[in-house]
N, C-alpha and C positions, 0 to 999 in steps of 0.2 A: 074635508078641512072646514072648520067653522070660521066664520068671519067675526065672531064676537067673543070677547073674553069671558071667563068664568063668571056667571051671574052672581055667584056667592060672594065675590069680592067687589069692593067698591072701586070705581074709577078715580076716586079721589087721590089714590096713591099707586104709583106704578113700580113694579120690579121688572126691569128691562134687561135681558141677557144678550150679550154680543160675543159669546164664545165662538160662534161659527164665522164671525167676520174678524173682529179685533183680536179675539183670543187665538185665532188661527195664524196670526202674524208672529207668534212666538217662535224663536229659533228652535228647531228640532221638531216642530209640529208640521205635518204635511197631510191634511185630511183629504181622503177620497170622498166622492159623493155618498157612498155607502156609510162612511164614517159620520158624515154630517147628518144624514138621515137618522142614524142611531142616536147621536147626541141630541138631536131635536126631540126624539121620543123621550129620552131621559129628562130633558128640561121641562117638557110638557107634563111628564109624570110628576115632577117636583112641584109644579104649579106656578111657575113664573108667568107673568102677564103677557110678556112680549118676547119673541125670539127673533133676533135679527139674523137672517139666513145668509147674507152676503150681498155682493154687488152684481146684480144681473146685467149681463152685457159686457162686464169688465173682463171676464174670462169664461171659457167654456164650462168649467166645473161649476161655477155659481149659476150660470144659466141653466145647466142640466138639473142642478139641485131644485131650483124653483119650478121647473117642469115636472119633476117627480114628486116633490113634497106634497103637492096638492092631491095627488092620487094615493100616495103611500103612507102618509102620516095623518091619521084622523085626530087632529088636535081636540083635546077635551077642555083645556084650561087656557092655553096661550093663543095669541094672535101672531101671525107670521108678519115679519117686517122685512122690506127690501131697502137696501142702502144705496144711495147715489148722491150725485152732486146737483147743484143748481144748474140752470142752463149756462151754456158758454157765453162769454162776452161777445156781443154783436150778433148773436144767433137768436131767432125767434123761438120761444119755448116750444111751439107746436112743431118746429122743424128739428129740434135737438134729439138726436138718436138715442143718447143715453137716457133722456127723460122718457122717451118712448119705451125703452127696455124696462124701465121701472114699472110702467103701466102694464106691459106685456107679462110681467112676472106674476100677475094676478094677486099679489100681496095686498091685503086690505089696508095696511099701514106702510107709510114710506118715511124713512129718515133721510133728510137732506143734510149734507155737510156744506157749510158756508164759511167764508173767511170773516173774522171779526177783528183782525189785527191789521192795522193800516199798512204796515210794511209788507205783509203777506199779500195783501190786495195789489199793491203796486209792484212788488218784485216777483211774486209767484204767479198771480193771475195776469199781471201786466195790463191792468185796466184801471179805471178811475174809481174813486170811492163812491161816486154817485151811481156808476154802472153796476158796481157790486150790489148796492142796495136794490137796484132795479132787477137784477138777476134773482135775488132772493124773493122779492115781491111777486114777480111774474111766475116763478116756478111754484111757489106755495099756492098762489091763487089758482093756477091752472090745474094742479093736482087735486085741489079741493073741488074744483068744478067737475073733475072726472070721478068724484065720489070717494076719494082716498082721504084717510086721516093722515095728517102730516106732523112729524116732529122735526125740529131743525137743530142740528148740532153746530154750535158756534166753535169752530176750531181755534185753538190757541187763545181762548177767550181771556183767561186770567193774565197772560202776558200782554195781550192786546189792550186789556183794561188798564194795566199799569202804564202803557205808553200813551194811550189816548182813550180815556174813560168815556168821553162823550160819544165818540164814534162807536165804540163797543156797545154802548147802551142803545145807540140808534139802530144797530143791527138787530138787537133783541126786539125793539119796538116794531120795526118793519116786519119782521117775521110774524110776530103776534098779531099785528093789525091785518096782515094778509090772510090769517086763518090758521097759522100753526098752533096746534093744541098745546104743545110744550116746546119751550126753547131751552136747549141743554147747554149749560156752560161747561166747556171742556178744558181741563188742565192737560193739554196735549203733551207738553214737555215734562209733566209730572213734578214740577218744582215747587208747588205750593205747600204751605203748612196750614193746619186746621184753623188757627186764628185768622189767617189771611182769607181763607175760603169763607169763613163765617161773615167777615166784614163785607166782602165783595157781594156775596149772594144777598145779604140783607139789604144793602144799598140798591142793588139792581132791581130787586123785587119791589122796593118802595118807589123807585123812580120810574119804573116801566109798567108795573101792574101785570106783567106777563106771568104765565105759569112756568116755573123754572124746574129744570132737571140738572143733574150733575154727572159728569163723566170724568173720573180721576185715574190718572196713571200713577204708578207706584215708585217713581224714581227717587223720592225721598223716604220711602218706606211708610208713607202716610196715606195711601190711597183709601183704605177702609176708614181711617179717622177723618180724612177730608170729605168722604161721602157722607158720613154721619154728621159732620160739622155743617155741611150744606143743608141736610135735613133739619138740623137745629135752627138754621137761619130761614127756613121756609120752603126749601125745595121739596117737591112731591113726586119726583121721578128719579130713580137711581139706575144708572147703567153699570153693569158688572159683567165679569166673566167667571165661569166655573174654575175654581182653584186658582184664580188670579192670573190665568194665562193671558199673555199679551206681548206686544213688542217691547224690546229692551228687558226691563225687569218685571213688566207685567201691568195688569189693570187692577182695579178694585175687585177684591175677591167676593163673589156672590154669596158664599156660604156664611162667613162671619157677618156680612152686612145683613143678610136676611135673619140670621139668628139674633143679632143685636136688636133689629127692629121688632121682632116678635117677643123676645125674652126680656130685653132691657127697656124698650120703649113702650111695650104693650100694644104695638100696632099690628093688626091682623093683615098680613101681606101674602099669605099662602092659604090654599084651601085647607079645610079641617083635616088634621092628621098628617099633613105632608111634612111638617117640620121634623118629625121623627125619621123621615127618609133622608135627611141631610147627609149623613155619613155614607150611606149606601150609594146615593147619586154621585157624590164627590168621587168615590173610588171607582164607580162604574165608568165615569167619563175619563178618569185617569187611565183606565185600561184601554179605552177606545183610542186615545191619543198616544198610547204606548209610552207613558211616562210613569215612573214609580210614584205612588201617592206620597206626598210629604208627610213624614211621620210626626212632625211637630207643627202641623197646620192647626190653627185654633179650631176648636169645636170638633173637627172630624179626623184629626191625626190620631194614630194609634197611641201616641204619647201624650195626647191632650189631657187625659185624665189618669196618667201613670204617676205613681208615687214611689219614691225611692228612699228618701231620708227617714230614719227611724223616728224622728220627732214628728214628722207628718203622719206616719203610720199610726203612732200612738193617739194622735188627735182624731184621725179618721176612724179608728176603732170605736171611739166615743160617739162621733157624729161626722159622717162624710162631708157635710156642708162646711166644716171648719176649714178645709183646705180645697174646696171646689166651689167655683163661682156659680155653677148650675148642676143639676142632676144630669149626668151624661146621657141618660136614656131619652131625654127630651129631644136630642139631636141624633138619636140612633147610635150613640157610642157607648162604651163601657169603661168602668173604672178598672185599672190594673194596678197590682202591687208588684213592684220590681224588687227582686232579691239580689243584694250585693253586699259588699263588705260594710256598707252603711246600715245594713239591716239590723233592727232590734227585734225584740220578742213580738211586738205588735205587727211588724211587717211579716214575720213568719206566720203568725196566727191568721192574719188576713189573707195571705197567699194560700195557706192551707184551706181556708174557708172557700176561696175562689175555686180551688181544685176539688172541693167536696170532702175535705178531711178536717174534722173538728179537733183542734189542738188546744182548746181553751182550758181543759182540765188537766193538762200534763205539762207542767212548767219544766220538769226535768228534760223531757223530750224536746221541747222548744229550745231550751238552753243548749242541748247537744247540736241541734240543727244550726243554731246561730253560730256556734263556735266552729262547726265544720265548714259552713259557708265562708266565714272570714278566713279560715286557714287555707281553704282551696283558692279563694280569690287572691290571697297573698301569693300563692304559687302560680297564678296566671289565669285561672278560670274566670269566666264571667257569666253569671247566671241571669242577669237582667236581659241578656240577649239570647239566652238558651233556656227557655221555660221548661222544655221537655227534659233536659238533663237535671234541672232542679227538682222536677216532680219525681224522677227516678230516685234521686238522692233522698228526698223526703220520705217516699214510700219505703225505701230501704231502712231508714231510721225507725219508722212506724212499725214495720214488720220484723225488724231485727235481722234482716238478711236481704241481700240484693235480689232484684227481680231478674231471674235468669230463664231464658228460653234456649240457650245453648252455652256450652263451656268451651272456650278456645284453648286448644293444646299449643298451637303455634301458628304463625303466619310469616310469610316473606314476600317481598316484592323485588323484582329484578328489572333493571333498565339496561338494555344492551345496545351499544353503539354499533352500527353496521358500516361496512366499507363505503356504501353508497350515500352515507350521510343521514340515513333514516335511523329511527330508534324502534326497538321492540320492547314492550312493557308486558311483563308476565307476573302473575301473583298466584301463590298457593296458600290455601288455608287448611288447617287440620283442626277439627273440632268434634265435640260430642253433642248430640241432640237426641232426646228421647231414647237414651241408652244405646245409640248407634254412633260409631266412630265414622266420620266422613272426611275424606280428603278430596279437595276440588282445586282445579287449576283453571285460570282464565287469562285471556289477553285483554288489553284495553288501550285507549289512546293516551294513557298516562298511568303511572304506578297506582295512584289512588283509584282511578276508574277500574284498573285491573283488579284491585282488592275488592271493590264494590261488586264487580261481576263474579269473582270467585266466591264471595260470601253468598251471593244469590244462587249460584250453581249448587252450593252445598246445602242450602236451606229451603229452596222453593218447593222441593218434593215433599218436605215435611210440613212447611208452613206456606201453603199456596197464597196466603194473604199478601206475602211479600211482592207478588207480581203486580199488585196495585200501587206499590210505592215507587217513587222515583226521586232522584236527587234534583232539587230545584235550584239551589244556590250553594256556593262553596267559597268561603273567605279564609285567607291566611294572613296572620299578622305576626311579625317578629317582635317579641316583647323587649322592652328596654333592658339593656344589660351591657356588660363589657366584654362578652365572649365572642362577638362577631358572628361567624358562621356557626358557632356552638351555642348561640343564644337560645332561649326558650321560645318555642313556636306555639301559637294558639290557632286552632282551626274551628271555624263555625260552619256547620252544615245545616241547610234547610231541606226538609224532605216533605213530600206531599203524597196524598193518596186519592186525589180527586175530590175529596170532601173538605180538605183543609191542609194546613201546613204546620210543621213544628220545627224547632231549632235545637240543636245539640252542640256540645262543645267538647273539645279534646285539647290537652296540653302535654307537650313532651319536648325533648331536646331535638327531635327531628320532625319534619312535616308529615312523614308517612305514619309514624307512630301516633302523632296527634290526630291525624285523619282517621286512623283505625279506631281510636277511642270514640270519636264523634259518630262514626258509622255504627259501631257497636251499640251506642245509646240510641241512635236513630231507629234501628230496626227493633230493639227491645221496646222502645216507646210505641212504635207503630203497631207491633203485635198486641201490646197492652190495649192500645186504642181500638184495635179491631176486636177486642173481647176474647183473645186467646188466653187460655190458662197457662201460667208459667210452669216450668218444671218443678217438681218437688225437690227440696233440698234437705237431706238428713243431717 
């Protein structure tokens, strides 16, 4: 583990990540030590300057993390940071056990949290305002004497400033004069708006001369905006979490903050080439914490550069920059064209180009595809969520015939209620493949699962590639209508082969028939993807 940050980046501006501490406080996140080590590697690979690992001594997991990270994570870009509090009231700093734990962590940088709100000092710490300042001064001075770099987080700073601005600024001065490299103004309750942040940071900077940072929570939906507002006012240290994870509604999101700093402000805050890793790192960390990546997250979401409206598509066909604020490749993302009942000719042409099919010289074909998509979406299909089904439809129109690997004669699914309250699910499929008639029966934990298994039993001997495919996700939606249990059902199926995933759609009056359509498309697309030649059709 290195004790110095990446020499290619200036110390004049800090990107400080607190995913492993503040981000881990999000409801639904419960990180193991192994998880924390993996996330630390990802963050270092991304190129942040500081990684706050947790609070050593506060719980066994964080203590173990600091013991292991020194041996197991060879940081190339980041410095490891330990988080803790100032000494307790009435206790000598040399005797404070949690301060000792901070030193024992071996972290070269320590972030101290301190009270800057007079009511918190008096009601939460139950001490005097003077003793609180002494606690800050003593702890910062002591840790500096021990060779540690110190940042100080002023908890509830903006609320405290509103109540007693003089005392809040006194906390900043005390920390800075004692040797804190950065004093971080924390919007702990997340209630600030950008204009308020700008005004306060600008005033505190002018009145104290301290180097300031910003830590914003997202309770007003303004954490990223508040972080950038603080930078506009002179803050040179931003604290964020990956994907905005954090307590309540979350923290300032690392990825849009960094992207804005690099692409909008022209400020170099990551090592060369690392900005293009933004999307990959965001999704990798989401996998570790076991949360589905937000599809609509700025810069990194799969929908961040997805275009649906025909008007947009027509403009993008001329110049993608007309409806995109950046080139998505700069952050490792891609532009996607969504096909729906809003699609026009440009949408279809661009989607075809995305799939490697040139449609620019065949207006009649494009017109047929547009009309077919609109007709089928009116019937309940959705192609923006089922790219694989759309590609099969498009290729059918291009080739003048459907892509067939097998022809279904019939299928059936049976659900049997048993006297003991259990259920038996059995499916039978009859089909033709490569000139052979095949009948297969299988059981499953539901009628759709039984159909899936029966289809596999029938086809895997002929198409061994199917063994690599598995059902990843299955969604059912009853479409609006007045028929109650007889309403139209839409099924979306996601299938994977270890190299990627694809989605297919089926629509019918019952869920089994809709599921069968989606499964039929899923396996046809998977075989096409695997390079298998379809059957000849006379």
